[in-house]
SELUM-427347 format. One record per residue: z, x, y of N, C-alpha, C in turn. Coordinates in steps of 0.001 Angstrom, whole numbers, padded with zeros to 6 digits, always signed. Atoms other than C-alpha are relative to their C-alpha. Example, Ala and Ser with C-alpha at 12.3 -4.5 7.8 and 13.67 -1.06 7.14 Angstrom:
2
+000000+000890-001190+007800+012300-004500+000000+000900+001200;-000060-000820-001190+007140+013670-001060+000730-000770+001090;
END
This chain:
170
+000142-001080-000946+128225+100903+099425+000859+001167-000445;-000703-001211+000363+129690+104333+099354+000802+000508+001190;-000766-000616-001072+132122+106392+101333-000715+001210+000586;+000779-001108-000542+129397+108992+102004-000304-000258+001468;+000331+000151-001414+128563+109652+105616-001345-000695+000155;+001269+000713-000182+125865+107287+106864-001027+000859+000721;+001119-000635-000688+122478+108563+107903-000459-000913+001125;+000518+000771-001137+120891+107466+111174-001493+000249+000157;+001421-000066-000338+117244+106706+111827-000150-000779+001294;+000099+000598-001331+116562+106012+115498-001449+000052+000477;+001329+000080-000613+113241+104817+116896+000182-000159+001502;-000077-000018-001458+112762+105479+120607-001416+000016+000570;+001249-000254-000741+110001+105581+123221+000377+000756+001268;-000306-000793-001197+109746+107893+126232+000385-000846+001214;-000272+000829-001175+109890+104984+128708+001224-000909-000152;-001183+000836+000238+112981+103326+127206+001184+000535+000807;-001108-000484-000817+115885+103513+129686+001305+000198-000784;-001243-000075+000767+118529+103235+126911-000063+000968-001180;+000172-000784+001223+117092+105348+124101+000712+001351+000038;-000621-001329-000098+118297+108748+125350+001521-000094-000104;-001449+000186+000058+121842+107423+125773+000456-000260-001429;-000349+000298+001392+121941+105986+122254-000153+001261-000845;+000213-001235+000754+120514+109235+120888+001153+000979+000227;-001116-000914-000305+123191+111314+122662+001280-000451-000699;-001216+000518+000637+125949+109043+121361-000034+000235-001508;+000116-000226+001440+124635+109280+117794+000162+001479-000347;-000175-001432+000232+124409+113063+118035+001464+000397+000139;-001439-000238-000136+128020+113053+119236+000764-000455-001236;-000646+000477+001231+129045+110969+116216-000269+000958-001152;+000311-000977+001045+127270+113487+113985+000895+001234+000169;-000842-001181-000268+129152+116380+115643+001458-000262-000363;-001376+000368+000350+132402+114485+115038+000168-000274-001488;-000077+000199+001442+131571+114164+111341-000009-001452-000434;+000025+001424+000345+131026+110408+111414-001324-000434-000620;+001298+000266+000614+127348+110505+110368-000522+001303-000585;+000534-001206+000632+125371+112891+108219-001150+000611+000783;+001116-000520-000770+122523+113275+110655-000700-001100+000763;+000757+000941-000809+120241+111647+113165-001466+000427-000028;+001438-000223-000038+116497+111425+112684-000540-000877+001121;+000536+000724-001147+114760+110450+115923-001523-000026-000123;+001443+000180+000115+111233+109047+115809-000501-000665+001278;+000651+000595-001165+109071+108386+118849-000975-001058-000532;+000815+001105+000524+107621+104971+117986-001396-000021+000620;+001319-000012-000634+104764+105471+120456-000911+001068-000610;+000788-001062+000635+103642+108620+118611-000182-000234-001504;+000083+000279+001434+104235+107279+115095+000057-001515-000234;-000035+001464+000117+103336+103577+115259-000068-000501-001444;+000073+000429+001400+102575+103415+111524+001390+000004-000624;-001362-000088+000528+106098+104552+110652+000874-001097+000604;-000754+001079-000652+107540+102133+113199-000337-001340-000651;+000417+001258+000638+105520+099302+111644+000579-000123-001405;-000590+000013+001343+106753+100275+108172+001436-000494+000023;-001412+000385-000127+110314+099729+109374+000194-001314+000758;-000106+001265-000723+109528+096551+111298+000510+000150+001418;-000477-000259-001359+110314+098106+114669-000885-000754+000984;+000720+000754-001027+109349+095752+117484+000496+000316+001394;-000548-000413-001290+111610+097025+120243+000938+001182-000236;-000862-001175+000084+113668+100095+120998+001114-000115+001027;-000322-000811+001154+116205+101458+120667+000187-000852-001267;-000108+000623+001322+115984+100514+116985+000700+001015-000876;-000849-000933+000736+118631+102046+114753+000299-000514-001393;-000471+000238+001368+119212+102137+111028+001171+000950-000176;-001215-000788+000129+122806+103326+110682+000609-000365-001342;-000413+000339+001358+123649+103486+106999-000779-001235-000434;+000709+001196+000456+122860+100017+105648-000347-000984+001115;+000127+000961-001086+122805+098361+109066-001174+000318+000919;+001076-000129-000972+119803+097781+111323+000476-000644+001295;-000484+000464-001298+120778+097453+114978-001118+000162+001013;+001104-000001-000954+118263+096547+117654+000563-000186+001401;-000471+000078-001373+118835+097122+121329+001095+001019+000258;-001006-000979-000400+121328+099190+123240+001358-000381-000605;-001354+000153+000531+124748+099668+121655+000906+000904+000826;-000941-000821-000759+127773+100907+123562+000534+001112-000902;-000608-001052+000824+129488+104109+122435+001057-000561-000965;-001023+000593+000873+132376+102022+121070-000636-000778-001152;+000689+000752+001056+129969+099776+119148-000614+000948-001032;+000588-000958+000929+128130+102745+117650+001071+000639-000881;-001118-000581+000766+131433+104313+116594+000492-001006-001043;-000480+001020+000933+132546+101025+115030-000975-000193-001158;+000999+000155+001067+129277+100593+113103+000011+001206-000923;-000069-001208+000837+129526+104207+111889+001217-000057-000919;-001203+000136+000834+133073+103565+110662-000228-001033-001100;+000255+001047+000983+132022+100340+108936-001002+000445-001059;+001031-000446+000937+129072+102112+107300+000545+000917-001088;-000602-000890+001000+131453+104379+105348+000389-000728-001277;-000441+000734+001185+132433+101611+102910-000442-001444+000071;+000368+001412+000089+132363+097892+102218+000480-000834+001184;-000644+000789-001047+134361+096803+105264-000975-000613+000992;+000913+000478-001022+131377+096342+107531-000951-001098-000426;+000984+000984+000468+129327+094003+105348+000208-001362+000654;-000265+001312-000602+131025+090842+106631-000268+000033+001503;+000255-000112-001442+130867+092082+110227-001500-000002+000291;+001444-000071-000208+127170+092858+109880-000652-001357-000219;+000561+001334+000262+126350+089484+108336+000365-000948+001140;-000400+000847-001136+128354+087741+111078-000824+000334+001235;+000818-000449-001131+126486+089806+113687-001414-000583-000098;+001355+000519+000190+123128+088780+112214-000042-001517+000168;-000012+001464-000081+124044+085109+111850+000277-000468+001427;-000310+000369-001384+125503+084971+115349-001224+000155+000897;+001226-000184-000792+122173+086240+116683-001164-000825-000553;+001020+000911+000507+120276+083600+114674-000939+000617-001021;+000885-000692+000922+118869+085976+112084+000449-000204-001451;-000392+000316+001378+119597+084215+108795-000852+000760-001009;+000892-000673+000954+116562+085776+107085+000448+001435-000247;-000446-001383+000168+117806+089303+107724+001362+000043-000687;-001307+000056+000665+121365+088355+106702-000175-000274-001490;+000264+000325+001398+120041+086839+103488-000575+001203-000738;+000592-001183+000634+117926+089906+102727+001051+001084-000211;-001063-001002+000112+120931+092156+103361+000917-000315-001180;-000910+000384+001084+123177+090212+100986-000716+000044-001341;+000728+000034+001268+120520+089727+098323-000404+001398-000480;+000288-001379+000411+119805+093487+098331+001142+000590-000815;-001178-000459+000739+123327+093978+096941+000965-001173-000104;-000823+001200+000181+125126+090939+095506+001482+000276+000214;-001391-000346-000279+128415+092809+095922+000387-000260+001439;-000274+000280-001413+128094+092086+099620+000417-001448+000226;-000385+001403-000135+128797+088413+098957+001526-000139+000077;-001461+000112+000060+132508+088936+098195+000663+000193+001367;-000645-000153-001309+133435+090281+101670-000204-001198+000935;+000264+001161-000859+131957+087102+103173+001060-001081-000150;-001099+000954+000155+134928+085162+101826+000945+000056+001202;-000860-000126-001187+136867+086506+104818-000527-000863+001140;+000587+000848-001041+134436+084662+107096+000288-001466-000309;-000260+001382+000410+134804+081435+105134+001461-000354+000258;-001434+000247-000148+138597+081785+105337+000483+000045+001450;-000391-000120-001404+138601+082279+109121-000416-001247+000776;+000356+001238-000705+138773+078892+110875-000465+000235+001438;+000380-000282-001377+138204+080577+114237-001370+000672+000123;+001338-000591-000034+134854+082121+113258-000971-001015+000598;+000992+000879-000622+131856+080712+115126-000642-000895-001056;+000568+000980+000917+130373+077606+113551-001341+000465-000580;+001303-000467+000490+126872+079114+113302+000166+001056-001084;-000257-001046+000992+128285+082067+111384+000545-000631-001273;-000586+000657+001188+130361+079864+109055-001071-000783-000768;+001073+000746+000666+127349+077641+108342-000983+000939-000687;+000908-000974+000602+125137+080654+107713+000571+000607-001267;-000647-000552+001191+127636+082125+105279+000037-001048-001109;+000028+001072+001008+127889+078772+103514-001382-000087-000645;+001364+000027+000547+124103+078784+103120-000241+001199-000909;+000138-001181+000861+124277+082316+101709+000682-000229-001346;-000682+000312+001259+126836+081187+099131-000816-000993-000816;+000821+000989+000708+124643+078194+098272-001207+000635-000663;+001178-000650+000581+121717+080528+097634+000321+000689-001325;-000430-000597+001264+123746+081967+094751+000479-001052-001009;-000464+001084+000873+124445+078559+093149-000449+000234-001440;+000287-000120+001423+124649+078764+089366-000133+001421-000508;+000145-001399+000423+124631+082559+089271+001352+000574-000428;-001254-000663+000373+127214+084808+087618+000726+000606+001202;-000618-000570-001203+127808+086423+091020+000908-001018+000671;-000814+001030-000641+129022+083164+092527+001111-000461-000932;-001028+000431+000952+130876+082166+089376+001185+000960-000004;-001106-000960-000037+132905+085376+089613+000888-000196+001233;-000766+000235-001225+134034+084287+093097+000677-001366+000031;-000560+001355+000010+135036+080747+092089+001515-000046+000146;-001455+000066-000221+138780+081512+091814+000379+000158+001468;-000302-000202-001423+138802+082797+095395-000492-001181+000835;+000533+001150-000736+136592+079966+096647+000856-001237-000210;-000813+001184+000260+138679+077312+094944+001360+000116+000682;-001246-000199-000732+141784+078826+096502-000121-000423+001458;+000217+000414-001388+140259+078133+099910+000032-001526+000151;-000079+001470-000043+140193+074416+099015+001418-000478+000311;-001396+000339-000291+143968+074491+099477+000460+000599+001343;-000315-000631-001274+143815+076244+102858+000609-001027+000949;-000660+000912-000942+145986+074734+105614-000968-000585+001025;+000926+000462-001028+143036+074384+107982-001148-000787-000639;+001034+000878+000564+140603+071538+107299-001393+000607+000097;+001327-000625-000142+137651+073595+108557-000294+000958-001148;+000160-000915+001131+138218+076130+105792-000163-000817-001267;+000118+000833+001204+138741+073445+103143-001387-000612-000115;+001326+000617+000013+135431+071860+104139-001025+000986-000491;
END
C-alpha cells in the first residue's frame, strides 16, 4: 500500500436511511484531508456499475483498498481512512472480514498483494484474538505453503513457537 490519500467510492440508493449520513461523513473526511475524494453512485440508476463491483446492499463503500458494507459510524470511517494510508490496516481489515465469516474476501484481499500476509503475524501472536479470526489467518498462511512469500516469514513464525501462551504456539 501507499501513504497516498485513499479514494472513496460509495454506492447509495435514494431510499437508504443510512446512505446520506455516510456520504456526509466521507465528505467531511475529504475536507479534513483524510481522503482524496468521494465518488457517489446511485446503485438504482447505475445497476450495471453496481453489479461490476458486487454491490448487493447499501451503503457500500470502497475506501482505499477496503470494501465496507453497511453503515459505519463516523469514528469507524475515520479509523478506516487512517488505516488506508499505509500498511497498518491490512491486519485489521482481514480480522474484520474473518470475524464476519467472509474468508473468501479475506483470501482475495491477501492474495491480491502477498505483502499483506506479513501484518497478519500480529493476529497470530495475539492470544486474545477471536478464535474464528485466528483460524482464518492460519488458513491464509496455509494457502501460501511452499511459497517464497511464506518462507520469508519463517523466522518470525518460528519465533512464535516459543511464545509464552500455548494458543500462540499452537
